[in-house]
C-alpha positions in Angstrom: 37.7 49.5 51.0 35.0 51.9 52.3 31.5 50.8 51.5 29.6 53.2 49.3 26.4 54.4 51.1 23.2 53.5 49.4 21.2 56.2 47.7 17.9 54.7 49.0 17.7 52.7 52.2 14.6 51.0 53.5 14.7 49.0 56.7 11.9 47.0 58.4 9.1 49.0 56.8 5.6 48.3 57.9 2.4 49.8 56.4 -1.2 48.8 57.0 -4.5 50.1 56.0 -6.9 48.9 58.7 -6.6 45.1 58.7 -4.8 45.0 55.4 -1.2 44.6 56.2 0.5 45.7 52.9 4.2 46.0 53.8 5.5 43.7 56.6 9.2 44.2 57.5 10.2 45.2 54.0 13.9 46.1 53.6 16.0 47.1 50.6 19.1 49.1 49.6 19.7 50.8 46.2 23.2 51.7 45.2 24.3 54.9 43.3 23.6 54.6 39.6 21.6 51.3 40.0 18.2 50.5 38.4 16.2 48.4 40.8 12.9 46.9 39.8 10.3 46.0 42.4 8.2 43.1 41.0 5.0 41.9 42.7 1.4 41.0 41.9 -1.3 43.7 41.7 -2.1 44.9 45.1 1.1 43.6 46.6 2.2 47.1 47.8 4.6 48.2 45.1 3.1 51.6 44.6 2.5 52.0 48.4 6.3 51.4 48.8 7.4 54.2 46.5 4.8 56.6 48.0 6.2 55.8 51.4 9.7 56.5 50.2 8.8 60.1 49.2 6.4 60.5 52.1 3.2 60.8 50.1 2.1 58.0 52.4 3.4 57.8 55.9 4.8 54.4 56.9 3.6 52.9 60.2 7.2 52.1 61.3 10.6 51.4 59.8 13.5 53.5 58.5 13.4 55.4 55.2 16.5 57.2 54.0 17.1 59.0 50.6 20.4 60.6 49.8 21.4 59.7 53.4 18.6 61.8 54.8 15.8 60.4 57.0 12.6 61.7 55.3 10.5 60.8 58.3 12.4 63.3 60.5 12.0 66.2 58.1 9.6 69.2 58.2 7.4 70.0 55.3 9.8 72.5 53.7 12.7 70.0 54.0 10.7 67.2 52.4 9.7 69.6 49.5 13.4 70.4 49.0 14.4 66.8 49.0 11.7 66.0 46.4 13.4 68.4 44.0 16.2 65.8 43.9 13.7 63.1 43.0 12.0 62.5 39.7 8.7 60.7 39.7 7.1 59.3 36.5 3.5 58.6 37.3 1.6 55.7 35.8 -1.0 58.1 34.4 1.7 60.6 33.2 -0.1 63.4 35.1 0.4 66.0 32.4 -1.8 69.1 32.7 -4.1 69.0 29.7 -4.6 72.8 29.6 -0.9 73.5 29.4 1.5 73.1 26.4 4.4 70.7 26.6 6.6 73.7 27.4 4.4 74.8 30.2 4.2 71.3 31.7 8.0 71.1 31.8 8.3 74.6 33.2 5.9 73.7 36.1 8.6 72.1 38.4 11.0 75.0 37.6 8.4 77.5 38.8 8.3 75.6 42.1 12.0 75.1 42.7 13.8 77.9 40.7 13.9 81.6 41.4 12.5 84.1 38.9 16.1 85.0 37.8 17.0 81.3 37.3 14.0 80.8 35.1 14.7 83.9 33.1 18.2 82.7 32.4 17.8 79.0 32.1 14.2 77.7 31.6 14.2 77.6 27.8 17.5 75.8 27.7 16.4 73.3 30.4 13.1 72.6 28.7 14.8 72.0 25.3 17.5 69.8 26.8 15.0 67.6 28.7 12.8 67.2 25.5 15.9 66.5 23.4 16.8 63.7 25.8 13.5 62.0 25.0 13.6 62.8 21.3 10.7 65.3 21.4 12.1 68.8 21.1 9.7 69.4 18.2 6.6 69.0 20.5 7.5 72.0 22.7 4.5 74.1 21.8 2.0 71.2 21.3 -0.8 70.3 23.7 -1.0 66.9 25.4 -4.2 66.0 23.4 -2.1 66.2 20.2 0.4 63.5 21.5 0.2 59.8 21.2 0.4 57.6 24.4 4.1 57.0 23.9 4.8 60.7 23.3 2.9 61.6 26.5 5.0 59.1 28.4 8.2 60.6 27.0 7.1 64.2 27.9 6.3 63.0 31.4 9.8 61.5 31.6 11.3 64.8 30.3 9.4 66.7 33.0 10.8 64.3 35.7 14.3 64.9 34.4 14.2 68.7 34.1 15.6 69.3 37.6 18.4 66.7 37.0 17.2 64.4 39.9 19.6 62.1 41.7 16.8 59.5 42.1 14.0 58.6 39.7 10.9 56.6 40.7 9.0 55.0 37.9 5.4 53.7 38.6 4.4 51.2 35.9 6.2 53.1 33.1 4.9 50.9 30.2 1.3 50.3 31.3 -1.1 50.8 28.5 1.6 51.0 25.8 1.9 48.7 22.8 4.9 46.3 22.8 7.1 48.4 20.4 6.5 51.6 22.4 7.0 49.8 25.7 10.4 48.6 24.4 11.3 52.1 23.3 10.4 53.6 26.7 12.4 50.8 28.5 15.4 51.5 26.3 15.0 55.3 27.0 15.1 54.6 30.7 18.4 52.8 30.3 19.7 55.8 28.2 18.7 58.2 31.0 20.4 56.0 33.6 23.7 56.1 31.7 23.6 59.8 30.8 22.8 61.1 34.3 24.1 58.2 36.4 20.6 58.2 37.8 19.5 55.9 40.6 16.1 54.5 39.8 13.4 52.4 41.5 11.0 50.9 38.9 7.7 49.5 39.8 6.6 47.1 37.0 5.0 43.8 36.1 6.0 44.1 32.4 8.6 41.4 32.1 10.2 42.7 29.0 10.6 46.2 30.6 12.1 44.5 33.6 14.6 42.5 31.5 15.7 45.6 29.7 16.0 48.1 32.5 16.9 46.2 35.7 20.3 45.7 37.2 18.6 43.9 40.1 15.0 42.7 40.7 13.4 42.6 44.2 10.4 40.3 44.6 7.8 41.9 46.8 5.8 38.9 48.0 3.6 38.7 51.2 4.7 42.3 52.1 8.4 41.3 52.3 11.5 41.4 50.2 11.1 37.7 49.3 14.1 37.5 47.0 16.5 39.7 45.1 18.9 39.0 42.2 19.4 39.7 38.6 16.5 39.1 36.2 18.4 36.2 34.6 19.1 34.4 37.9 15.5 34.8 39.1 14.3 33.5 35.8 16.2 30.2 36.6 14.7 29.9 40.1 12.8 26.7 40.9 10.9 28.4 43.8 7.2 28.2 43.0 6.5 31.7 44.3 9.1 33.2 41.9 8.4 30.8 39.0 4.8 32.0 38.6 6.1 35.4 37.5 8.2 33.9 34.7 6.0 31.0 33.5 
């Protein structure tokens, strides 16, 4: 049987900032339709990793492939085109306060769709994305009128609007109460199933990780220290792994 190519492939990745060696020979593969969680302590390099994956930060060395394309070998226009296939949910949501919900969701369409495409399909695309997160009624509201959980859902809708093949989540439940955190986590699973999306999730919220992950990668000392299901890692007797679950 022919092996299915990974959607995201990271091999022997190194990244340092001066004398701070953040990623040291880090490798991982993410299969189509899989939710991978990268778990590590604060400052361990989780956010640096996903920024390297989409070339917001340039790695020092190693191989980075998304959708079977080497992002390090691309020109600026090619990288921009590839990013249209990638949804990114920022920890801060990154909504534009001066724009309505509708305008926030239309922003990626203005960058990647032609004028004719927007005329014919923008309204439908915005409503579908908002409906996916249960917030169609907020379309003409301002971000200031939304709760923290609603802002997170709108930000997720914006990341979905171009129907990305890969979604990157940077601490998706940070700052949310436990009930809202669980709702966002369950929504991420719903998105995975509806779109067969491949996701990399950066998180230290153990409940979110338990709900969303198909596999968990432990980023410890700059390396892929261990990877397995949440349940199997939870049973580990390795002290470096145990401290995340105790």
